[in-house]
N, C-alpha and C positions, 0 to 999 in steps of 0.2 A: 504494500500500500504506500503510495507516495506521501512524503512528508509535506505538511503545509508550509507556507512561507514563513509563518511565525516560528515554527519549529526549526526550519533551516537557518533563519536569522539568529535564533538563540544558540544553535550549535556553532555557527561561525563566530559569533561574538564571544562565546564562552571559550573557544579555542584560542582566540586572540587574547582574551583577558588572562588566560592561564600562563602566558609567557610575558605579559606586560602588566605593570602596575597601572591601574585605572581608578579614577575617582568615580563616585556614583554618577555625577553629571556626565563625565566622559563615557561611562558605560551606557547611559541612556541615549546619548547622542549617537554612539556607535551602533546601537540597536536600531535606531531610527534610520540612519544612513544605509545600513545593510538591508533593512526591510524595504526601503524605497528602491534600492538598487535591484533587489530581487523582483519587486513588482515591475520595474522597468524592463527587466529581462523577460518576464513572463508576457508582458504586453507586446514589446517590439522585437524581442529576440537579441537585442544588443544594448550595451550601455554607452552613453555619450563619452567621448574621449576626454572632455575637459576635466572631470574629477581625477582621472588617472594621471593626467599631466600635472595637475596641482599637487598630487601626492608625490610625484617623482621629484619635484623641485625642492620641497622642504624636508630636511633630514629629521628623523624621529628623535634624535638626541645629539648631544655635542660629540665632537671627535674624541675628547678626553674620556668621556664615559664609554664610547663605542670600542675603543682599543685599550683594554685592560690587560694586566699581567697574565691572568689565567684564562681569559676568554675574550672573544670579540663579538660585537653586536652588528647586525645589518642596519645601515642607516635608512634603508628603504622601508623594510617591514618591522624592524625592531626586534627581530628574532635574535636570541643570544645563546650562550652556552657552547659556542663553536670554537675550535682551535684555529681554523683558517676560514676565509671567506670565499675563496675562488670557486669551489664546488657549489656552494649555496647560490652564489651569484649566477652561475651558469644554469643551474637546474631551476631555481625558483623565479629568477628575473630575466634570464636570457641575456645577461650582461657579461662582458669580459672585464677583467680587473682594470684595464686602462680606461674603459668607458665609465666605470664606477668612480675611479679617482677623479676623472674630469667632471663628472656630474656633481660631486660634492667637494671639489677643490682640495682633494687629499694630496699632500706632497708625496713625491716619489720616495722620499727618505722614510716615510711611514710604512712599515710592512703591514700587509693585510692578514697578519697572523697574531696570535697571542704571544706576548714577549717570552713567557716561560717556555712555550712550545718551541719557538725559534732557538732559544738558548740551549734547550735540551737536544735539539737536532744538531746544532753546531758542536756541542760537546761530544755527542756520539760520533760524529764524523771525524773529529780530531782524535778520539781514542782509537778508532779503527784505522787511522792513517789514510783516509780517503783522499786528502789533498796531495799527499806524496804519490799515491797510486795514480791519480789523475795526471800529475806532472810527468811521471814515467811513461804512461800510455801516450800522452801527447808527443813526447820526445821520440818514441818508437815510430809513431805514425808519421811524424815529420821526416825521420830518416828514411822510411819506406818511400814516401813521396819524392824525396830528393833522389833516391836511387832509381826510381822509375823514370824521372825526367832525364837523368844522366845516361841511362841505358839506351843504346841506339835501337830503333825499331827494325824488325826483320822485314826485308822486302818480300813481296810475293804473297803475303797473307793479307786478306781483306776481311773485314767484319761481315758477318752474315746479316742480311736485312731481315727484319721481322715482318711477317705478313700481316 
């Protein structure tokens, strides 16, 4: 049995309120907005683009609050508890990190990850010696490329064309 618009609106707002702190007034306004949007969808089959554009312009919180030591929050929807934003941005909002940075004027020096997460990954990479391994692999690759350029090509051999 299909749910009524009131039930749908209540479910949507309760999900939103479970991850965001909301006052009673904000909660009531959110219910009214969601209910009106659902009515609009039922009548016309689409929502006007203006509310979505207005929502994209204003961040849900400050940059300082969004990028904390143990978690990051999305400035678009306010969802938190994440270690990195890249996957969430792609899946939930269809954005690339560069577009997100541009939209909210986030400097490139600000990582889109939780500080503790980044530091833990850095420490793990240093302990495993990944930087040294990468430097060795690059040196080997550069030597191979140099050797290939220095070696003369054998005459009479032609590359096969792919059909």
